[in-house]
C-alpha positions, 0 to 999 in steps of 0.5 A: 929830340927836336930842339937842340942848343944848336938850333937857331932861336929864330928858326926854333920859333918859326918852326915852333911858334908855340915855344914862344911862351916858354922862351919868355917864361925863362927871361928870353923875351928878346925874341925879336932882337937882332941877336935872335937872328943870329945866336943859337938857343945855347949861346942865348941862354948862356948870355942870360944865365938860363940853364940851357938843359932845362930850357931845351927840355922844356921847349921840346915838351912844348914842341912835342905836343904838335900845336902850331899856335903860339898861345900868346894871344896875339892872333897870330895863330 
């Protein structure tokens, strides 16, 4: 497992930009907010009432693909 619930949200997005759509699909669209800078994934997910284990599972599926682009269409790749 590459991503764990104790990994910082910002750290995860920086290391695996292709996880952005997964966070968005779970309702965690505040990736740029101040809380994302200091909260870990578990804390953020619990604050939003999200199943942490399911989120981590989905994040690791995407991160494991090795696609370094986020897939958001913003041109960040």
